[in-house]
TORLUMTOR-371635 format. One record per residue: residue number from 1; residue in three letters; y negated, z negated, x negated of N, C-alpha, C in turn. Coordinates in Angstrom, 3 decimals, m for minus. Atoms other than C-alpha are relative to their C-alpha. Example, Ala and Ser with C-alpha at 12.3 -4.5 7.8 and 13.67 -1.06 7.14 Angstrom:
{1 ALA {1.190 0.000 m0.890} {4.500 m7.800 m12.300} {m1.200 0.000 m0.900}}
{2 SER {1.190 0.060 0.820} {1.060 m7.140 m13.670} {m1.090 m0.730 0.770}}
***
This chain:
{1 MET {m0.125 m1.456 m0.811} {m96.309 m127.487 m124.868} {m0.792 0.189 1.165}}
{2 SER {1.557 m0.228 m1.375} {m99.543 m125.999 m123.135} {0.691 0.931 1.177}}
{3 HIS {m0.224 m0.684 m1.270} {m97.763 m123.689 m121.065} {1.324 0.499 0.682}}
{4 GLN {m1.425 m0.272 m0.359} {m94.182 m123.033 m119.282} {m0.045 1.565 m0.042}}
{5 VAL {m0.378 m1.226 m0.738} {m95.103 m119.539 m118.313} {m0.760 0.817 m0.611}}
{6 VAL {0.877 m0.506 0.897} {m96.823 m117.253 m121.305} {m0.487 1.718 0.194}}
{7 TRP {0.185 m0.683 m0.018} {m96.612 m114.367 m120.326} {0.655 1.023 1.725}}
{8 VAL {m0.542 m0.321 m1.453} {m96.030 m111.653 m116.800} {0.170 1.604 m0.120}}
{9 ASP {m0.325 m1.993 0.258} {m94.815 m108.025 m116.625} {0.229 0.489 1.569}}
{10 ILE {m0.414 m0.727 m1.800} {m95.126 m106.516 m112.784} {0.442 0.924 0.108}}
{11 PRO {m0.203 m1.973 m0.164} {m93.867 m103.288 m112.066} {m0.776 0.511 0.921}}
{12 VAL {1.105 m0.873 m0.406} {m95.661 m100.521 m110.808} {0.404 1.313 0.456}}
{13 ARG {m0.547 m1.834 0.146} {m94.747 m97.112 m109.256} {m0.498 0.531 m0.266}}
{14 ASP {0.699 m0.496 0.672} {m98.100 m95.878 m109.874} {m0.961 m0.718 m0.135}}
{15 LEU {1.335 0.533 1.403} {m100.385 m97.210 m112.760} {m1.637 0.110 0.416}}
{16 GLU {1.505 m0.641 m0.263} {m103.569 m95.523 m111.583} {m0.426 m0.937 1.642}}
{17 ARG {0.323 0.535 m1.600} {m103.189 m96.953 m108.077} {m0.265 m1.782 m0.383}}
{18 ALA {0.009 1.937 0.415} {m102.427 m101.014 m109.420} {m1.434 0.188 m0.256}}
{19 ILE {1.648 0.658 0.697} {m105.287 m101.116 m112.248} {m0.888 0.520 1.305}}
{20 LYS {0.753 m0.294 m0.849} {m107.237 m99.763 m108.888} {m0.302 m1.475 0.554}}
{21 PHE {m0.428 1.707 m0.757} {m105.838 m102.723 m107.279} {m0.809 m1.312 0.096}}
{22 TYR {m0.123 1.288 1.294} {m105.672 m105.201 m109.678} {m1.379 m0.559 0.100}}
{23 SER {1.053 0.194 0.466} {m109.099 m104.644 m111.004} {m1.513 m0.158 1.448}}
{24 ALA {1.059 0.743 m1.741} {m110.760 m105.239 m107.111} {0.552 m1.077 0.753}}
{25 VAL {m0.327 1.637 m0.180} {m108.717 m107.933 m106.244} {m0.255 m1.438 m0.708}}
{26 LEU {0.213 1.333 0.363} {m109.328 m110.014 m109.413} {m1.303 0.434 m0.137}}
{27 GLY {1.330 m0.085 0.647} {m112.794 m109.009 m109.888} {m0.786 0.492 m1.332}}
{28 ASP {0.042 m0.376 1.029} {m112.626 m107.813 m112.985} {0.965 1.304 m0.826}}
{29 LYS {m0.893 m0.779 0.659} {m111.321 m104.878 m115.449} {1.522 m0.388 m0.250}}
{30 VAL {m1.819 0.337 0.234} {m107.730 m104.266 m115.750} {0.006 1.509 m0.697}}
{31 THR {0.453 m0.821 1.027} {m107.748 m102.076 m118.999} {1.779 0.076 m0.213}}
{32 ARG {m1.382 m0.566 0.277} {m104.845 m99.357 m119.494} {0.395 m0.135 m1.565}}
{33 GLN {m0.241 0.071 1.612} {m103.229 m99.734 m123.220} {1.483 1.950 0.327}}
{34 GLU {m1.291 m0.908 0.414} {m100.329 m96.586 m124.543} {0.998 m0.747 m1.171}}
{35 VAL {m0.756 0.380 0.050} {m97.482 m98.115 m125.086} {1.420 0.833 m0.452}}
{36 PRO {m1.486 m0.880 m0.174} {m94.329 m96.025 m126.707} {0.703 0.030 1.318}}
{37 GLY {m1.203 0.510 m1.240} {m91.898 m96.006 m123.604} {m0.448 m0.238 1.181}}
{38 MET {0.451 0.957 m1.439} {m93.751 m97.356 m121.115} {m2.106 m0.225 0.291}}
{39 ALA {0.877 0.069 0.355} {m97.075 m97.125 m119.885} {m0.571 m0.941 0.738}}
{40 LEU {0.911 1.370 m0.116} {m99.121 m100.185 m119.347} {m1.807 m0.321 m0.076}}
{41 ALA {1.505 0.045 m0.323} {m102.511 m101.848 m117.977} {m0.024 m1.687 m0.472}}
{42 ILE {0.343 1.822 0.456} {m103.622 m105.586 m119.601} {m0.892 m0.322 1.219}}
{43 LEU {1.037 0.092 m0.918} {m104.642 m107.608 m116.696} {m1.070 m1.173 m0.445}}
{44 PRO {1.404 0.699 0.948} {m108.050 m109.518 m117.779} {0.415 m1.744 m0.330}}
{45 HIS {m1.062 0.934 0.741} {m106.708 m113.007 m119.558} {m1.154 m0.437 m1.302}}
{46 GLY {0.821 0.417 1.378} {m109.256 m114.619 m122.596} {0.815 m0.778 m1.227}}
{47 GLU {m1.179 0.662 1.431} {m108.084 m115.945 m126.112} {0.851 m1.207 0.821}}
{48 GLY {m0.809 1.210 m0.314} {m105.035 m118.248 m125.560} {0.260 m0.195 1.459}}
{49 GLU {m0.364 0.034 m1.683} {m104.754 m117.890 m121.632} {1.467 0.548 m0.284}}
{50 VAL {m0.905 m0.707 m0.786} {m101.860 m116.989 m119.960} {m0.122 1.208 0.198}}
{51 GLY {0.212 m1.494 m0.345} {m101.970 m112.879 m119.631} {1.238 0.546 0.876}}
{52 GLY {m1.112 m0.300 m0.130} {m99.967 m110.389 m118.381} {m0.409 1.948 0.383}}
{53 CYS {0.168 m1.309 0.272} {m99.761 m106.581 m117.794} {0.882 0.577 1.412}}
{54 LEU {m0.137 m1.238 m0.774} {m99.256 m104.158 m115.281} {1.232 1.447 m0.422}}
{55 PHE {m0.958 m0.707 0.576} {m96.222 m101.569 m116.092} {0.883 0.883 0.961}}
{56 LYS {m0.844 m0.903 m0.285} {m94.244 m98.474 m115.683} {0.839 0.649 m0.314}}
{57 LYS {m1.464 0.008 0.679} {m90.677 m97.967 m116.641} {0.904 0.040 1.007}}
{58 GLU {m1.260 m0.596 m0.719} {m87.433 m95.985 m115.442} {0.491 m1.101 0.336}}
{59 GLY {m1.099 1.321 m0.416} {m85.304 m98.649 m113.792} {m0.718 m1.491 0.154}}
{60 GLU {0.278 1.512 m0.542} {m87.868 m101.130 m112.969} {m1.163 m0.448 0.906}}
{61 GLU {0.890 0.350 m1.388} {m89.085 m101.869 m109.272} {m0.897 m0.757 0.382}}
{62 PRO {0.924 1.142 m1.312} {m91.817 m103.809 m107.242} {1.335 m0.588 0.681}}
{63 SER {m1.083 0.864 m1.412} {m90.030 m106.178 m104.680} {m1.043 m0.935 0.356}}
{64 THR {0.066 1.234 m0.538} {m90.686 m109.032 m102.503} {0.687 m0.414 0.214}}
{65 LYS {m0.549 0.787 0.458} {m88.037 m110.698 m103.732} {m0.132 m0.716 m1.257}}
{66 GLY {0.261 1.285 1.779} {m87.732 m113.622 m106.563} {m1.332 m0.638 m0.320}}
{67 PRO {1.600 1.003 0.288} {m90.513 m115.888 m107.997} {m1.274 0.673 0.643}}
{68 LEU {1.263 m0.208 0.063} {m93.732 m116.056 m106.834} {m0.743 m0.540 m0.532}}
{69 LEU {0.763 m0.753 0.906} {m96.477 m115.063 m109.340} {m0.954 m0.582 0.872}}
{70 TYR {1.255 0.104 m0.696} {m99.396 m116.563 m108.237} {m0.958 m0.155 m1.110}}
{71 LEU {1.176 m0.511 0.821} {m103.165 m115.061 m109.370} {m0.815 m0.783 0.139}}
{72 ASN {1.092 0.872 m0.268} {m105.932 m116.836 m110.405} {m1.427 0.896 0.682}}
{73 VAL {1.111 m0.685 0.114} {m108.841 m115.717 m108.232} {m1.554 m0.684 m0.325}}
{74 ALA {1.008 1.033 0.855} {m111.483 m118.799 m108.977} {m0.973 0.329 0.613}}
{75 GLY {0.875 m0.103 m0.948} {m113.368 m118.963 m106.206} {m0.484 1.055 1.109}}
{76 ARG {0.364 m1.503 m0.620} {m113.336 m115.456 m104.597} {1.169 0.069 0.928}}
{77 LEU {m1.394 0.048 m1.083} {m109.909 m116.337 m102.327} {m0.459 1.195 1.157}}
{78 ASP {0.423 m1.330 m0.741} {m112.045 m114.235 m99.372} {0.205 1.260 0.087}}
{79 ASP {0.712 m1.474 0.026} {m113.576 m111.242 m101.037} {1.931 0.293 m1.215}}
{80 ALA {m1.035 m0.829 1.172} {m109.801 m110.913 m103.557} {0.673 m0.054 1.653}}
{81 ILE {m0.814 m0.752 m1.601} {m108.281 m110.790 m99.145} {m0.716 1.039 0.215}}
{82 THR {1.282 m0.995 m0.441} {m110.812 m108.375 m98.399} {0.497 1.491 m1.271}}
{83 ALA {0.081 m0.751 1.034} {m110.215 m106.313 m101.691} {1.934 0.401 0.427}}
{84 VAL {m1.512 m0.063 m0.084} {m106.153 m106.363 m100.999} {m0.328 0.942 0.993}}
{85 GLN {m0.440 m1.266 m1.049} {m106.469 m104.757 m97.738} {m1.118 0.833 0.281}}
{86 ARG {1.141 m0.939 m0.057} {m109.555 m102.538 m98.928} {0.939 1.486 m1.224}}
{87 ASN {m0.394 m1.395 0.547} {m106.932 m101.013 m101.366} {1.436 m0.301 0.164}}
{88 GLY {m1.350 m0.623 0.114} {m103.623 m100.560 m100.264} {1.125 m1.224 0.528}}
{89 GLY {m1.079 1.135 m0.406} {m102.358 m103.973 m99.854} {0.427 m0.921 1.342}}
{90 LYS {m0.669 0.262 m0.920} {m100.684 m106.277 m97.154} {m0.180 m1.467 m0.072}}
{91 VAL {m0.234 1.044 m0.445} {m101.831 m109.677 m96.163} {1.371 m0.780 0.611}}
{92 LEU {m1.448 0.399 m0.310} {m98.413 m111.871 m95.685} {0.243 m1.316 0.767}}
{93 LEU {0.175 0.853 m0.695} {m99.496 m114.924 m95.473} {m1.115 m0.230 m0.198}}
{94 PRO {1.579 m0.343 m0.072} {m103.230 m115.385 m94.404} {m0.335 m1.356 m1.127}}
{95 LYS {0.577 1.062 0.822} {m105.590 m118.284 m96.614} {0.248 m1.372 0.886}}
{96 HIS {m0.249 1.071 m0.385} {m104.468 m121.323 m96.092} {0.233 m1.293 m0.825}}
{97 PRO {0.096 0.193 0.877} {m104.654 m124.612 m97.785} {1.876 m1.401 m0.440}}
{98 ILE {m1.416 0.139 0.276} {m101.803 m126.051 m100.234} {m0.702 m1.700 m0.517}}
{99 GLY {0.231 1.692 0.356} {m102.588 m130.142 m100.655} {m1.675 0.116 m1.342}}
{100 PRO {0.855 0.147 1.176} {m104.630 m131.035 m103.545} {m0.308 1.316 m1.454}}
{101 HIS {m0.353 m0.921 1.252} {m103.745 m128.045 m105.517} {m1.026 1.360 0.461}}
{102 GLY {0.504 m0.393 m0.757} {m106.095 m126.263 m103.639} {0.028 1.497 1.159}}
{103 GLN {m0.373 m0.904 m1.461} {m105.830 m122.865 m101.013} {0.475 1.782 m1.025}}
{104 ARG {m0.722 m1.388 0.166} {m103.649 m119.464 m101.210} {0.390 0.842 1.364}}
{105 ALA {m0.386 m1.000 m0.929} {m102.868 m116.061 m99.207} {1.106 0.319 m1.086}}
{106 VAL {m1.852 m0.816 0.572} {m99.313 m114.652 m100.187} {m0.353 1.227 0.462}}
{107 ILE {0.175 m1.046 m0.410} {m99.936 m111.121 m99.988} {1.144 1.129 m1.048}}
{108 GLN {m0.900 m1.044 1.230} {m98.036 m107.854 m101.202} {m0.941 1.460 m0.474}}
{109 ASP {0.457 m1.144 1.024} {m99.573 m105.423 m103.923} {0.221 1.519 0.755}}
{110 SER {m0.467 m1.513 m0.189} {m99.879 m101.790 m103.841} {0.681 0.837 m0.018}}
{111 GLU {m1.356 m0.604 0.630} {m96.726 m101.291 m105.402} {0.872 m0.473 1.277}}
{112 GLY {m1.102 0.338 m1.008} {m94.992 m103.523 m102.981} {0.601 m1.287 m0.390}}
{113 ASN {m0.162 1.572 0.226} {m95.061 m106.959 m105.057} {m0.214 m0.611 0.769}}
{114 ARG {0.606 0.493 m0.762} {m95.361 m109.953 m103.164} {m0.655 m1.173 m0.921}}
{115 LEU {0.986 0.829 1.282} {m98.101 m112.362 m105.261} {m0.656 m1.373 1.213}}
{116 ALA {0.771 0.386 m0.653} {m99.873 m115.326 m104.265} {m0.928 m0.203 m0.909}}
{117 LEU {1.530 0.167 1.015} {m103.572 m115.321 m104.941} {m0.908 m1.794 0.600}}
{118 HIS {0.290 1.208 m0.381} {m104.690 m118.947 m105.638} {m1.523 m0.164 0.137}}
{119 SER {1.438 0.029 0.081} {m108.598 m120.590 m106.019} {0.114 m0.917 0.791}}
{120 MET {0.117 1.650 m0.635} {m109.293 m124.649 m105.733} {m0.853 0.353 0.727}}
***
């Protein structure tokens, strides 16, 4: 088994706002896709990599509770934190080391989800 996590769905209230936020924070294009019954946008990822999407669907709401999802910002942690603040998000826990596992910052996205930004 190569990955325990294979996909992640991130609920949003405003898909266009979330696309702008995540494109800025991740430093890569988030791509809107049409699916029956749901508006969604695919987060950037390569073939065979763990991926995910932003989605808007009746009955699904963003949250600051529950599992903490880490997003890889690959050497761009300071730029990603700046993008969080410029695009409607909040820094909940500033950048800090996590031992031999690199650094992280815990943020709240533009939609109200709590996430971690990670870089080695």
